[in-house]
C-alpha positions, 0 to 999 in steps of 0.5 A: 514521365521521367523516372527518379531514383533516390539515394541516401537516407532521405525520407518523404514527409509522410515517412518523417511524420510516421517516425515522429508519431512512432517515437512519441508513442515509444517515449510515452511507453517508456515514461509509463513503464517508469511510473509503474516501476516507481510505485509509492508505498501508500503506507508508513510505519508508526513505531513507538520508543519501545519498538512496537510498530503498526502499518498506517495508510498514507491515504484517507479513506483507504479501503472504505468500500470493504465491508468485512469485519475482523474481531478479536484480541489485539496482540503483538506479533513478530517484530513487535507488530500489532495484529488481531487474532480472529476466531480461528486463532489466525493472526492478521496483520493490519493496515490502519487508517491514516492518522493512526499511531502507536502510543508510547507508554507502559502498555503497548497501545494503538490510537485509531481515530479517537480511541486507544486500544491496548494489547489484549483489548478486544477490537472490532474492525471494519474493512477488508483484505487487500494486497499492498504493492511491493513498495508498501510491503517493503515499508511494512517489513517485519509487520508483513505476514505472508497473507494480505493485510486487513485494511482497517477503515472503521472501528466499533465502540 
């Protein structure tokens, strides 16, 4: 049997296939990493002409599986952001369901579904506490407190 020696950089076909598969895997990994870096915020900021603000989800049904209740007076926090004081006096920031808006008028108000709430009104909200991604926190700006927001998915009449 004759012994052959290879010189240069030529690879056998199996090696070329392996490099092709490895390159594809590496390309996919970079693509997925790029997707993670470009997270959508999932929220918008609704702001009145007077400068009152509320964080509103862009996704229908955001937080529907949560079963916690948050009840207390609707207040304005730092930056004119709508919050709810719970039974302990703790201020809780909100992520309201898609379609909710800040209402322009004489009194700072929020419209959640078909109901309008004024500052000082007692509210009873269903939902739960959940984190926002960094992009969402950036959009929330001054409305974002140091703890997780209460993701509102329902209101009690």
